[in-house]
PAKOLVEX-361625 format. One line per field, with one value per residue (C-alpha): x negated, y negated, z; residue number from 1. Coordinates in steps of 0.1 Angstrom, whole numbers, plus 5000, padded with zeros to 4 digits. Layout:
u: (X	...) $
v: (Y	...) $
w: (Z	...) $
n: (NUM	...) $
This chain:
u: (7656	7682	7710	7735	7714	7706	7723	7711	7724	7758	7757	7753	7783	7804	7794	7799	7832	7843	7830	7855	7881	7875	7876	7903	7924	7917	7927	7956	7970	7959	7976	8008	8023	8030	8041	8062	8078	8083	8106	8126	8129	8138	8161	8198	8216	8185	8173	8146	8165	8148	8156	8137	8105	8115	8124	8089	8072	8088	8084	8046	8042	8064	8038	8005	8027	8035	7999	7976	7946	7919	7935	7934	7902	7890	7914	7902	7865	7861	7875	7854	7824	7837	7842	7812	7787	7793	7816	7800	7791	7807	7816	7827	7853	7869	7887	7908	7913	7929	7951	7958	7966	7985	8013	8023	8022	8040	8069	8065	8065	8097	8115	8104	8119	8148	8158	8157	8186	8208	8223	8187	8180	8216	8211	8175	8195	8222	8198	8186	8155	8137	8127	8093	8100	8125	8091	8066	8090	8118	8103	8069	8075	8106	8091	8056	8057	8068	8044	8017	8030	8028	7993	7984	7999	7980	7948	7950	7959	7925	7903	7919	7917	7879	7874	7882	7863	7834	7838	7835	7806	7819	7798	7807	7819	7838	7804	7785	7812	7809	7770	7755	7787	7804	7776	7750	7769	7764	7797	7783	7780	7820	7829	7812	7828	7860	7860	7848	7874	7899	7889	7889	7926	7933	7913	7932	7964	7961	7950	7974	8005	7990	7991	8026	8039	8025	8045	8072	8099	8118	8092	8081	8121	8118) $
v: (0667	0686	0667	0675	0650	0626	0596	0574	0599	0594	0557	0553	0577	0552	0526	0537	0551	0514	0494	0513	0516	0476	0463	0487	0476	0439	0449	0469	0441	0415	0437	0452	0424	0407	0438	0444	0408	0414	0445	0425	0390	0410	0435	0430	0403	0387	0349	0363	0388	0409	0443	0459	0446	0457	0491	0495	0485	0505	0535	0532	0525	0563	0576	0565	0574	0612	0621	0639	0615	0640	0642	0606	0604	0622	0606	0578	0582	0568	0536	0535	0539	0512	0490	0492	0514	0542	0567	0578	0556	0542	0511	0534	0552	0517	0521	0550	0541	0512	0529	0552	0527	0495	0510	0530	0495	0477	0501	0492	0454	0457	0477	0451	0424	0439	0446	0409	0398	0382	0355	0337	0337	0325	0294	0289	0291	0266	0239	0245	0256	0271	0305	0298	0282	0312	0336	0318	0300	0335	0366	0368	0352	0371	0405	0397	0422	0451	0438	0443	0475	0488	0481	0494	0528	0520	0519	0548	0567	0551	0565	0601	0591	0579	0614	0628	0605	0613	0650	0636	0617	0587	0587	0582	0605	0629	0635	0640	0668	0682	0684	0686	0704	0728	0738	0740	0757	0729	0725	0698	0676	0683	0680	0644	0629	0644	0630	0592	0598	0598	0570	0548	0560	0550	0519	0507	0518	0497	0466	0469	0472	0447	0420	0434	0424	0395	0384	0399	0371	0391	0395	0361	0351	0376) $
w: (8209	8194	8172	8196	8223	8195	8211	8180	8153	8175	8181	8143	8131	8162	8143	8111	8121	8133	8102	8084	8106	8110	8070	8063	8092	8079	8039	8051	8067	8042	8015	8037	8049	8017	8007	8032	8028	7991	7996	8016	7997	7964	7976	7968	7983	7993	7983	7957	7943	7916	7919	7896	7908	7943	7928	7908	7945	7967	7938	7937	7973	7982	7956	7976	8010	7998	7980	8009	8023	8014	7977	7973	7985	7951	7931	7939	7931	7897	7910	7945	7916	7897	7925	7946	7924	7939	7958	7985	8018	8050	8027	7997	8020	8029	7993	8002	8034	8024	7996	8022	8050	8035	8017	8050	8070	8042	8049	8085	8077	8059	8083	8114	8089	8080	8121	8130	8141	8110	8130	8132	8094	8089	8115	8093	8061	8074	8083	8049	8058	8023	8015	8022	8055	8059	8055	8078	8106	8109	8093	8106	8143	8147	8139	8144	8177	8156	8127	8156	8168	8130	8128	8158	8145	8110	8130	8149	8119	8099	8130	8119	8081	8087	8100	8073	8053	8068	8054	8017	8024	8043	8070	8105	8136	8112	8089	8124	8136	8102	8099	8128	8151	8124	8103	8125	8150	8177	8201	8220	8189	8180	8215	8218	8187	8194	8227	8216	8190	8213	8235	8202	8196	8231	8232	8197	8211	8243	8231	8202	8228	8252	8222	8211	8250	8251	8215	8222	8233	8257	8276	8281	8289	8320) $
n: (1	2	3	4	5	6	7	8	9	10	11	12	13	14	15	16	17	18	19	20	21	22	23	24	25	26	27	28	29	30	31	32	33	34	35	36	37	38	39	40	41	42	43	44	45	46	47	48	49	50	51	52	53	54	55	56	57	58	59	60	61	62	63	64	65	66	67	68	69	70	71	72	73	74	75	76	77	78	79	80	81	82	83	84	85	86	87	88	89	90	91	92	93	94	95	96	97	98	99	100	101	102	103	104	105	106	107	108	109	110	111	112	113	114	115	116	117	118	119	120	121	122	123	124	125	126	127	128	129	130	131	132	133	134	135	136	137	138	139	140	141	142	143	144	145	146	147	148	149	150	151	152	153	154	155	156	157	158	159	160	161	162	163	164	165	166	167	168	169	170	171	172	173	174	175	176	177	178	179	180	181	182	183	184	185	186	187	188	189	190	191	192	193	194	195	196	197	198	199	200	201	202	203	204	205	206	207	208	209	210	211	212	213	214	215	216	217	218	219	220	221	222) $
């Protein structure tokens, strides 16, 4: 059976892609949400004003956002090897994926929080809410639909990033498309991998939009 019809390989590649994206999405959210909150609360005029910290965080985030992902993968090879003992494989590919997605998501969290109606925040402050209470009871609930939408966009980007990661030893559908599709001139394999990536993107987008709509208070009130 030719490689293009080896569904076991395709299943393995799909599982590797899902694993990379799932791990990277989880840690991007784990890192991006606190970073986004810090970018807001340390800004000028906020309740924990530390402008030098806000500027440093913003500068570092912008550096990671500006570097092309393929360059970021190569740049982080030594870091990945130091953390995991190897710079190749599906698990190793999650390090540059997280480094590429977390700063992007942090900016989306920051934007979501800044778009909250200022009157809601002022009402909480007038009732004597502590800064931590404002973060947990106002910022996060009010911004959650936009945060979920931002995480959906980040997850979709991670699917495309994972394809590039596969081209440098990360495994997944990108690796299959390169090795069996491009290098072996197997158009069927390239087509199948491409279709599967599109299906994954559409699935993630549908799930993210559904959750965001359910969390949106405007939809609950209608």
